[in-house]
C-alpha atoms as a printed R data frame, in Angstrom:
    type eleno elety resid chain resno       x      y       z
1   ATOM     1    CA   UNK     A     1  -0.004 -0.008   0.001
2   ATOM     2    CA   UNK     A     2   1.053  3.600  -0.621
3   ATOM     3    CA   UNK     A     3  -0.103  4.705   2.838
4   ATOM     4    CA   UNK     A     4  -0.003  2.950   6.199
5   ATOM     5    CA   UNK     A     5  -3.301  1.147   6.673
6   ATOM     6    CA   UNK     A     6  -2.616  0.879  10.392
7   ATOM     7    CA   UNK     A     7  -2.122  4.642  10.694
8   ATOM     8    CA   UNK     A     8  -5.287  5.293   8.703
9   ATOM     9    CA   UNK     A     9  -7.339  2.982  10.950
10  ATOM    10    CA   UNK     A    10  -5.858  4.624  14.044
11  ATOM    11    CA   UNK     A    11  -6.563  8.186  12.844
12  ATOM    12    CA   UNK     A    12 -10.114  7.258  11.892
13  ATOM    13    CA   UNK     A    13 -10.789  5.442  15.143
14  ATOM    14    CA   UNK     A    14  -9.803  8.563  17.096
15  ATOM    15    CA   UNK     A    15 -13.034 10.059  15.717
16  ATOM    16    CA   UNK     A    16 -15.108  6.903  16.118
17  ATOM    17    CA   UNK     A    17 -14.895  5.964  12.447
18  ATOM    18    CA   UNK     A    18 -14.340  2.384  11.317
19  ATOM    19    CA   UNK     A    19 -12.487  1.803   8.055
20  ATOM    20    CA   UNK     A    20 -13.055 -1.506   6.242
21  ATOM    21    CA   UNK     A    21 -10.758 -2.993   3.614
22  ATOM    22    CA   UNK     A    22 -12.654 -1.507   0.677
23  ATOM    23    CA   UNK     A    23 -12.489  1.977   2.175
24  ATOM    24    CA   UNK     A    24  -8.813  1.537   3.041
25  ATOM    25    CA   UNK     A    25  -8.062  0.662  -0.570
26  ATOM    26    CA   UNK     A    26  -9.869  3.793  -1.765
27  ATOM    27    CA   UNK     A    27  -7.975  5.993   0.679
28  ATOM    28    CA   UNK     A    28  -4.722  4.396  -0.473
29  ATOM    29    CA   UNK     A    29  -5.433  5.106  -4.140
30  ATOM    30    CA   UNK     A    30  -6.670  8.597  -3.278
31  ATOM    31    CA   UNK     A    31  -3.338  9.469  -1.631
32  ATOM    32    CA   UNK     A    32  -1.303  8.070  -4.523
33  ATOM    33    CA   UNK     A    33  -3.364  9.868  -7.173
34  ATOM    34    CA   UNK     A    34  -3.235 13.116  -5.183
35  ATOM    35    CA   UNK     A    35   0.553 13.116  -5.045
36  ATOM    36    CA   UNK     A    36   0.960 12.218  -8.708
37  ATOM    37    CA   UNK     A    37  -1.604 14.779  -9.918
38  ATOM    38    CA   UNK     A    38  -0.059 17.404  -7.634
39  ATOM    39    CA   UNK     A    39   3.039 17.398  -9.860
40  ATOM    40    CA   UNK     A    40   1.063 19.162 -12.615
41  ATOM    41    CA   UNK     A    41  -1.656 20.994 -10.652
42  ATOM    42    CA   UNK     A    42  -1.003 22.531  -7.240
43  ATOM    43    CA   UNK     A    43  -3.516 20.768  -4.979
44  ATOM    44    CA   UNK     A    44  -1.708 20.433  -1.659
45  ATOM    45    CA   UNK     A    45   1.534 21.249   0.098
46  ATOM    46    CA   UNK     A    46   1.156 17.999   2.059
47  ATOM    47    CA   UNK     A    47   2.673 15.123   0.098
48  ATOM    48    CA   UNK     A    48   4.270 12.783   2.645
49  ATOM    49    CA   UNK     A    49   2.068  9.663   2.893
50  ATOM    50    CA   UNK     A    50   1.811  9.719   6.704
51  ATOM    51    CA   UNK     A    51   1.068 13.453   6.659
52  ATOM    52    CA   UNK     A    52  -1.694 12.918   4.091
53  ATOM    53    CA   UNK     A    53  -3.280 10.335   6.375
54  ATOM    54    CA   UNK     A    54  -3.036 12.516   9.495
55  ATOM    55    CA   UNK     A    55  -3.499 16.049   8.166
56  ATOM    56    CA   UNK     A    56  -5.955 15.392   5.351
57  ATOM    57    CA   UNK     A    57  -7.774 12.092   5.900
58  ATOM    58    CA   UNK     A    58  -7.898 12.005   9.707
59  ATOM    59    CA   UNK     A    59  -8.655 15.720   9.931
60  ATOM    60    CA   UNK     A    60 -11.503 15.355   7.438
61  ATOM    61    CA   UNK     A    61 -13.027 12.406   9.261
62  ATOM    62    CA   UNK     A    62 -13.459 14.547  12.366
63  ATOM    63    CA   UNK     A    63 -16.521 15.934  10.558
64  ATOM    64    CA   UNK     A    64 -18.237 12.566  10.982
65  ATOM    65    CA   UNK     A    65 -17.908 12.745  14.773
66  ATOM    66    CA   UNK     A    66 -18.617 16.403  15.433
67  ATOM    67    CA   UNK     A    67 -21.015 17.002  12.533
68  ATOM    68    CA   UNK     A    68 -22.815 13.769  13.416
69  ATOM    69    CA   UNK     A    69 -22.767 12.436   9.865
70  ATOM    70    CA   UNK     A    70 -25.007  9.371   9.939
71  ATOM    71    CA   UNK     A    71 -24.563  8.234   6.365
72  ATOM    72    CA   UNK     A    72 -27.762  9.482   4.703
73  ATOM    73    CA   UNK     A    73 -27.568 13.292   4.815
74  ATOM    74    CA   UNK     A    74 -27.021 15.704   1.970
75  ATOM    75    CA   UNK     A    75 -23.609 17.332   2.501
76  ATOM    76    CA   UNK     A    76 -22.063 20.378   0.772
77  ATOM    77    CA   UNK     A    77 -18.311 20.902   0.871
78  ATOM    78    CA   UNK     A    78 -17.513 24.538   0.054
79  ATOM    79    CA   UNK     A    79 -14.123 25.357  -1.503
80  ATOM    80    CA   UNK     A    80 -13.306 21.671  -1.519
81  ATOM    81    CA   UNK     A    81  -9.967 21.950  -3.326
82  ATOM    82    CA   UNK     A    82  -8.533 18.444  -3.519
83  ATOM    83    CA   UNK     A    83 -11.693 17.008  -1.934
84  ATOM    84    CA   UNK     A    84 -11.282 17.744   1.771
85  ATOM    85    CA   UNK     A    85 -13.225 17.050   3.893
86  ATOM    86    CA   UNK     A    86 -16.003 15.771   1.619
87  ATOM    87    CA   UNK     A    87 -14.346 12.890  -0.214
88  ATOM    88    CA   UNK     A    88 -12.894 11.157   2.905
89  ATOM    89    CA   UNK     A    89 -16.321 11.458   4.543
90  ATOM    90    CA   UNK     A    90 -17.975  9.912   1.459
91  ATOM    91    CA   UNK     A    91 -15.467  7.041   1.410
92  ATOM    92    CA   UNK     A    92 -16.192  6.297   5.076
93  ATOM    93    CA   UNK     A    93 -19.955  6.955   4.767
94  ATOM    94    CA   UNK     A    94 -20.883  5.973   1.198
95  ATOM    95    CA   UNK     A    95 -24.597  6.584   1.812
96  ATOM    96    CA   UNK     A    96 -24.264 10.371   2.009
97  ATOM    97    CA   UNK     A    97 -25.220 12.608  -0.912
98  ATOM    98    CA   UNK     A    98 -22.123 14.756  -1.392
99  ATOM    99    CA   UNK     A    99 -21.815 17.941  -3.421
100 ATOM   100    CA   UNK     A   100 -18.346 19.404  -3.927
101 ATOM   101    CA   UNK     A   101 -18.176 23.114  -4.756
102 ATOM   102    CA   UNK     A   102 -15.081 24.936  -6.017
103 ATOM   103    CA   UNK     A   103 -14.453 27.911  -8.267
104 ATOM   104    CA   UNK     A   104 -11.194 26.494  -9.672
105 ATOM   105    CA   UNK     A   105 -11.952 24.061 -12.473
106 ATOM   106    CA   UNK     A   106  -8.425 22.570 -12.497
107 ATOM   107    CA   UNK     A   107  -9.079 21.234  -9.005
108 ATOM   108    CA   UNK     A   108 -12.453 19.872 -10.045
109 ATOM   109    CA   UNK     A   109 -10.804 18.109 -12.997
110 ATOM   110    CA   UNK     A   110  -8.755 16.195 -10.420
111 ATOM   111    CA   UNK     A   111 -11.907 15.329  -8.473
112 ATOM   112    CA   UNK     A   112 -13.656 14.068 -11.615
113 ATOM   113    CA   UNK     A   113 -10.618 11.900 -12.360
114 ATOM   114    CA   UNK     A   114 -10.444 10.695  -8.747
115 ATOM   115    CA   UNK     A   115 -14.150  9.866  -8.579
116 ATOM   116    CA   UNK     A   116 -13.840  7.657 -11.661
117 ATOM   117    CA   UNK     A   117 -10.674  5.959 -10.393
118 ATOM   118    CA   UNK     A   118 -11.961  5.065  -6.920
119 ATOM   119    CA   UNK     A   119 -15.615  4.551  -7.921
120 ATOM   120    CA   UNK     A   120 -17.385  7.262  -5.945
121 ATOM   121    CA   UNK     A   121 -20.194  9.463  -7.224
122 ATOM   122    CA   UNK     A   122 -20.211 12.934  -5.677
123 ATOM   123    CA   UNK     A   123 -21.859 15.839  -7.469
124 ATOM   124    CA   UNK     A   124 -19.029 18.097  -8.628
125 ATOM   125    CA   UNK     A   125 -20.001 21.713  -9.206
126 ATOM   126    CA   UNK     A   126 -17.902 24.473 -10.745
127 ATOM   127    CA   UNK     A   127 -19.472 27.448  -9.016
128 ATOM   128    CA   UNK     A   128 -18.564 30.146  -6.567
129 ATOM   129    CA   UNK     A   129 -20.124 29.635  -3.154
130 ATOM   130    CA   UNK     A   130 -21.975 32.940  -3.168
131 ATOM   131    CA   UNK     A   131 -23.524 32.056  -6.544
132 ATOM   132    CA   UNK     A   132 -24.566 28.631  -5.260
133 ATOM   133    CA   UNK     A   133 -26.297 30.271  -2.303
134 ATOM   134    CA   UNK     A   134 -28.468 32.276  -4.689
135 ATOM   135    CA   UNK     A   135 -29.218 29.287  -6.917
136 ATOM   136    CA   UNK     A   136 -32.632 27.688  -6.341
137 ATOM   137    CA   UNK     A   137 -31.190 24.222  -6.958
138 ATOM   138    CA   UNK     A   138 -28.887 24.547  -3.928
139 ATOM   139    CA   UNK     A   139 -30.224 27.256  -1.624
140 ATOM   140    CA   UNK     A   140 -31.288 25.809   1.761
141 ATOM   141    CA   UNK     A   141 -31.095 22.243   0.403
142 ATOM   142    CA   UNK     A   142 -28.300 20.723   2.515
143 ATOM   143    CA   UNK     A   143 -28.462 18.947   5.880
144 ATOM   144    CA   UNK     A   144 -24.808 19.782   6.514
145 ATOM   145    CA   UNK     A   145 -22.565 22.401   4.960
146 ATOM   146    CA   UNK     A   146 -18.873 22.654   5.703
147 ATOM   147    CA   UNK     A   147 -15.677 24.392   4.796
148 ATOM   148    CA   UNK     A   148 -12.183 23.394   5.857
149 ATOM   149    CA   UNK     A   149  -9.391 25.969   6.025
150 ATOM   150    CA   UNK     A   150 -11.099 28.112   3.367
151 ATOM   151    CA   UNK     A   151 -11.691 31.732   4.415
152 ATOM   152    CA   UNK     A   152 -12.276 33.620   7.667
153 ATOM   153    CA   UNK     A   153 -15.308 32.494   9.645
154 ATOM   154    CA   UNK     A   154 -17.714 35.370   8.988
155 ATOM   155    CA   UNK     A   155 -17.149 35.034   5.224
156 ATOM   156    CA   UNK     A   156 -17.491 31.254   5.354
157 ATOM   157    CA   UNK     A   157 -20.769 31.582   7.268
158 ATOM   158    CA   UNK     A   158 -22.193 33.797   4.504
159 ATOM   159    CA   UNK     A   159 -21.158 31.142   1.997
160 ATOM   160    CA   UNK     A   160 -22.534 28.180   3.923
161 ATOM   161    CA   UNK     A   161 -25.605 29.167   5.925
162 ATOM   162    CA   UNK     A   162 -27.672 30.188   2.848
163 ATOM   163    CA   UNK     A   163 -27.073 26.638   1.525
164 ATOM   164    CA   UNK     A   164 -28.055 25.001   4.831
165 ATOM   165    CA   UNK     A   165 -31.650 23.979   5.243
166 ATOM   166    CA   UNK     A   166 -33.596 24.960   8.349
167 ATOM   167    CA   UNK     A   167 -32.789 22.368  11.008
168 ATOM   168    CA   UNK     A   168 -29.458 21.612   9.365
169 ATOM   169    CA   UNK     A   169 -25.900 22.430  10.459
170 ATOM   170    CA   UNK     A   170 -22.986 24.506   9.211
171 ATOM   171    CA   UNK     A   171 -19.603 23.149  10.302
172 ATOM   172    CA   UNK     A   172 -16.572 25.430  10.110
173 ATOM   173    CA   UNK     A   173 -13.404 23.333  10.319
174 ATOM   174    CA   UNK     A   174 -10.636 25.536  11.654
175 ATOM   175    CA   UNK     A   175  -7.160 25.242  13.096
176 ATOM   176    CA   UNK     A   176  -6.085 27.221  16.126
177 ATOM   177    CA   UNK     A   177  -8.472 30.109  15.329
178 ATOM   178    CA   UNK     A   178  -7.869 33.562  16.830
179 ATOM   179    CA   UNK     A   179 -10.350 35.370  19.052
180 ATOM   180    CA   UNK     A   180 -10.305 38.232  16.528
181 ATOM   181    CA   UNK     A   181 -11.676 35.909  13.819
182 ATOM   182    CA   UNK     A   182 -13.897 33.748  15.970
183 ATOM   183    CA   UNK     A   183 -16.039 36.278  17.846
184 ATOM   184    CA   UNK     A   184 -17.314 38.280  14.828
185 ATOM   185    CA   UNK     A   185 -17.696 34.996  12.949
186 ATOM   186    CA   UNK     A   186 -20.063 33.610  15.574
187 ATOM   187    CA   UNK     A   187 -21.948 36.929  15.702
188 ATOM   188    CA   UNK     A   188 -22.552 36.693  11.944
189 ATOM   189    CA   UNK     A   189 -24.595 33.485  12.358
190 ATOM   190    CA   UNK     A   190 -27.721 35.282  13.593
191 ATOM   191    CA   UNK     A   191 -27.877 37.537  10.508
192 ATOM   192    CA   UNK     A   192 -28.021 34.421   8.335
193 ATOM   193    CA   UNK     A   193 -30.606 32.412  10.257
194 ATOM   194    CA   UNK     A   194 -28.114 30.496  12.345
195 ATOM   195    CA   UNK     A   195 -27.211 30.079  16.004
196 ATOM   196    CA   UNK     A   196 -24.083 28.725  17.657
197 ATOM   197    CA   UNK     A   197 -24.692 25.053  18.416
198 ATOM   198    CA   UNK     A   198 -21.314 23.599  19.400
199 ATOM   199    CA   UNK     A   199 -17.748 24.820  19.756
200 ATOM   200    CA   UNK     A   200 -15.485 21.759  19.645
201 ATOM   201    CA   UNK     A   201 -11.773 21.662  20.481
202 ATOM   202    CA   UNK     A   202  -9.672 18.600  19.693
203 ATOM   203    CA   UNK     A   203  -6.293 17.436  18.389
204 ATOM   204    CA   UNK     A   204  -5.528 15.405  15.305
205 ATOM   205    CA   UNK     A   205  -3.137 12.461  15.535
206 ATOM   206    CA   UNK     A   206   0.083 14.523  15.410
207 ATOM   207    CA   UNK     A   207  -1.113 16.805  18.204
208 ATOM   208    CA   UNK     A   208  -2.088 19.782  16.018
209 ATOM   209    CA   UNK     A   209  -4.982 21.778  17.467
210 ATOM   210    CA   UNK     A   210  -8.340 21.950  15.715
211 ATOM   211    CA   UNK     A   211 -11.554 23.870  16.399
212 ATOM   212    CA   UNK     A   212 -14.842 22.914  14.730
213 ATOM   213    CA   UNK     A   213 -17.490 25.574  15.192
214 ATOM   214    CA   UNK     A   214 -21.023 24.408  14.419
215 ATOM   215    CA   UNK     A   215 -24.050 26.589  13.783
216 ATOM   216    CA   UNK     A   216 -27.614 25.272  13.755
217 ATOM   217    CA   UNK     A   217 -29.888 26.754  11.079
218 ATOM   218    CA   UNK     A   218 -32.958 27.945  12.983
219 ATOM   219    CA   UNK     A   219 -34.687 30.155  10.407
220 ATOM   220    CA   UNK     A   220 -34.558 30.928   6.704
221 ATOM   221    CA   UNK     A   221 -31.746 33.139   5.475
222 ATOM   222    CA   UNK     A   222 -32.797 36.583   4.295
223 ATOM   223    CA   UNK     A   223 -32.867 36.959   0.510
224 ATOM   224    CA   UNK     A   224 -30.213 39.684   0.981
225 ATOM   225    CA   UNK     A   225 -27.628 36.956   1.520
226 ATOM   226    CA   UNK     A   226 -25.246 35.841   0.222
227 ATOM   227    CA   UNK     A   227 -24.053 39.117  -1.281
228 ATOM   228    CA   UNK     A   228 -21.616 39.288  -4.188
229 ATOM   229    CA   UNK     A   229 -17.982 38.668  -3.377
230 ATOM   230    CA   UNK     A   230 -16.872 42.295  -3.680
231 ATOM   231    CA   UNK     A   231 -19.394 43.356  -1.048
232 ATOM   232    CA   UNK     A   232 -18.540 40.391   1.187
233 ATOM   233    CA   UNK     A   233 -14.831 41.244   0.998
234 ATOM   234    CA   UNK     A   234 -15.283 44.978   1.588
235 ATOM   235    CA   UNK     A   235 -17.808 44.638   4.379
236 ATOM   236    CA   UNK     A   236 -17.841 41.198   6.062
237 ATOM   237    CA   UNK     A   237 -20.782 40.584   8.375
């Protein structure tokens, strides 16, 4: 195998996730394809096999524990890049209905190639998050929305909460987030129909700190949101 199966199983088990042989094989091929494809398209700075398992796969699988992914929800991954966290979650929970959003088509080309190679069937959408939030096909349609290491929290909330259906959850997957980012980010939830639900602190396998901030969608998002990107950038919520 390209990656350590034992390390993968250990990292997954730390978040209560069991990895069977079929899933392990898909993770193994995912890592190999990621590193090879990364030579022509910049997808990740993390290329060591053990680091991929810990920093990408294990970190992504934390969403299953804290987001309470039960295997049947509709999940949107915003700014997915090389497929994190959505693709690892789909491999571990193949019953979910996963939509991967990114504005960079070169990255989505990799995901289309990957999906074919490891036999998964996510919906892959070339669209900016703020456009998706104003699209009837996607607005308030997802049980869970998430973004991992994408943009600051109050911008990410304006991307994700309009896509989250009432009763659903928005999960912001962050590292060691600053107070200066976190407090206004949490305040922005109420303007978008959300409310702070959980604030989870944990470490991934190598000891790196993580913070997953979860908002519950309690009412419909005003039609004013999301705004266009220039307005979001100039005047974040």
